[in-house]
N, C-alpha and C positions, 0 to 999 in steps of 0.2 A: 396821151398825146396832148400837146398844148399848141394851140394856134395863136399867134400874135396877131391881133386884129388889125393893127395899124400897118402891118406889112403882110399883105395877102399871100405872098409867095413864100413866107417863112413859117416853117412848122418845126417844133422842137419835140423830139420823142424822148421821153424819160422811161426808164424801166425801174420804177420805184412805187412806193405807196403814195396815194393821193395827198396825204397830209405832208409828206416830204416835199412833193412838188409845190404845194401851196407855200411852204416855208421858203423855198428857193425863189418863188415869184415875189413874195413879200420882201425878202432880203435885197433883191435887185430892183425893187420898186416897179415891177411889171404890172401895170394896172389894167391892161387891155388883153390879158391872156385868159384863155378858157381851158379848163381841164376836161378832157374827154376820157372817161374811164372805160377800159376794155376788159371784158371778162377773160378769165384764164382760158387758154386754148389747149386742146388735147395735142398729143404728139402728132396725130394724123393731120390735124388742122395746121400745126406749125410746119410740117413737111409740105403741105399743099401751098401755104403762103410763101415758103422758101423758093419754090419753083418759079415764082414770078419775079424774083430778084437775081 
């Protein structure tokens, strides 16, 4: 997940590798973004998270 710090209500979620996200941030000159790496989730954890959406 990437949070754009200058817009507190904007969050961009990428499902990719961290280096790919960093390349996208560099390409579009996003200097105030921060990458938050999330560990892989098990099927049970994904099912639990899905219930909240």
